[in-house]
N, C-alpha and C positions, 0 to 999 in steps of 0.2 A: 766431761769437759771441765777442766780445772780453771779457776779464776786466778789470774796472774796480775802482778803490778810491775810495770816497767818504769824504773826511775832513770830519767835521762833529760838532757837539755835539748835534745834533737826535736825540732818541730814536727818531723814526720814520724817520730816515735819508733815503734817496733819495726816498721817497714824499712827504716834506715839503719837501725842499730843491729837487728838480728833478722834479716829478711826471711830466713827459713821459718821463723815463728808464725808468719802470716799464712803459711800453708797448713798449719795444724789447727785442730779443733779446740782452741782455747780462747776464752774471753780475756782480753788483755786491756787493762786500764793503764794509761800513760800518765805519769805524775812527775813533778819536778824532783830534783835530787835533794831531798830534804827529809829528815825523820818525821816531820809533821805530816808528810803525805801518807803516813801509815798509822795515824792515830786510830783510825778504824780499820782493822785488818781482819775482822771475822770473815771466814769463808775464803780467804786468800791462801792458795796452796804454796806459792813461792813468789819471791821478789827477784826480778831480773835487774841487775845494777849495771848501768853502762859505765864501764871502766876503760874504754878504748883510748881516751885522750888525756884525762886528768886522773892519774893513778893516786896521787896524794889525796885528793878529795874523795875518791872512791874508797880508799882504804879507811879514812876517817869515818865515812858514812857506814861502811860495812861493819866496822867495829861497834859503832853505836847501835846498829840494828840487831847485832848478834849478842848484845849485852843485856842489861836489865830491862830494856824495852820489850824484849820477848817477841820480836817480830817473826814472821814466817822465815823459813830458810832462804838464804841468798844465793842466787846463781850469778856469778860474775861473768859479764860479757867482755871479752878482751880482744885486742889486736895481737898479732903474733908476738911483738916485742914485750907485751905485758907479762908474759909468763915468767920472765926472769925476776920480776919484782914481787910476785905474789907468794905468800907463805901462809902457813897454818894460823899464824897470829892474826890474820885479817878476820877470821871468823866465818868465812864463806863456806857454804855447804859443798859447792862444786864450781868449776870454771868451764867456760865454753868459748871457742873462737867465734867471732862475729860472722865468719864465713862458713861455719858448720852447716851441714845439710839437715833437712827435716828429721831424718831418722836418728841422727845423733842428738839433736836438741830434745826430741821426744824421749829418748832413752835416758838422758841426764835428768830431765824433769821427773820421769818415772822413778829413777833410782833415788832421787831426793825425797820423793813422796814415801817410798818404801822405807827409807832410813828414818823417817819421822815416826813410823809405827813402832810400838814397843817391840823390842827384840824378843824372840822366843827364848825363854829361860829354862835352864835345867832346874832341878829341885832347889829351892832356897831363893834368897834375895840376890841382888846383884853383888852384894858384898860376900856372899857365901854360895858357892855352886857345888852341888853334890850330884855326881853322875856315877852310879854303881860304886866301885871301889875308890873312885877319885873324889877327893874333897879339896876345894880351892877356897881359901879364906883371904879375900882381898884386903881386909882391914889389917891383917897380920902379915900379908905377903907370903903366905905359905901354901904349899900344895902337897897333899899326901895321897899315897896309894896304899890301901889296906893298913893305914897307920904309919907307913914308911914315908918320912919326909924326903921330898925331891930337892936336890941341890940345883936350883935354877938361877940363871942370870936374870936381870931385870926384863930384858926383851923376851927371853924364853918364857918367863912367867906371864907376861902380857899376852904373848901369842897363844899360850895354852888357855888362858882365861877367855880370850876373845873367841877362840874356837869352841870352847865348852859352853859359852853363853849363846851360841848359835848352832845347837845340835841339828844335824841333818841338812844344814844350809851349805851349798857348795860355794866356796870362796876362792876366787881366782888369786893368783900370786899378786897381781896388780892391786886388787882390792885389799889384800892383807897388808901390802906395803903402805897403802893409803890409810887404812883404819888402825894399824898397830904402830907403824913407824911415822906416819904423817906426811903431809905435803912437802915438808922441808927436808925430806930424806932423798938423797940423790944416788943411792946405790941401786944395783940391778936386782931383778926378781930372784936371782940365784941366792940372794941372802935369805929368802923365805925357805928355800929348799934346805939350806944348811941348818937353819934353826929347827926345822921340822925333824931333820935327821937326828939332831942332838936331843930333841925332846923325846923321840921314840926310844933312843938309847937309854935315857934316864927313866922312862916309864917302865922299861924292861920288856922282855919278850912276851910276857903274859898279857901286857896291856898296850903294847906299842900300836896295835891296830885300832885303838880308839881314834887315831888320826888316819883316815883313809885318803888315798890319792885318787883323784878323778882324772884319768889320763887326758893330757893336753889341755886341762882346764885349771886345776888347782887342788884344793884340799877340802875335806869334809870331816867334821867331828861326828863320829857314830857311836852313841852310847852302848850299842850292842857289841861293839868291838869285833872280835875275831869271827863271830857267827855271821856278821852282816857284810863284811868286806872281802870275803874269800875271792870274789871275782872282780872286785873294784879297785884293788890296790895294785899298782904297777911296781915292778922291781926297780931298785936303784934310787928310790927317794924315801 
């Protein structure tokens, strides 16, 4: 059971702002919409910020909490119309509709918690990733396979690095859009397929199966490459 803080001006707190939350096994403390409400935030898994009515105030507070203050991740609670105003620059970890059901709220809280955990790394630091014949150097923005430099665009490089930093993790197309392209990207998930296809072509036939397809879900970076994905990669991607 995670400890949460709901920042809102509503007198009824969580019951009025996000009704589904009251059906879940979380301890929720209601506090006013002020950074001072989180001076002591040890043990708090996430902050739920009521952004249903005053988007300007919510944006300012969200930016403050995600800045030097180092508060827990923020889950914005929005009305339907609020989605048009939110962008990555707000600093929120995720967003949820006030009318969302318990399963969705629980899933978003769980995903926020998992995102806060250190990502599994391939050999090396986050600046340098080494997986078999593939070496990615983020500081120099270079990627090499057996010493051969790959001619990658910015997004191709970011996508390859993100996949390589999460070996074995299945990432949906929607997740990759969010984590590589960001909330402010309005293109469709087909963009991910196009970039993966280009990456595989540039990796070459001997290494293209480092990026495996999980049918109807998304993609997985498999350091074992061809030996591991013989049955998991679908054709056409």
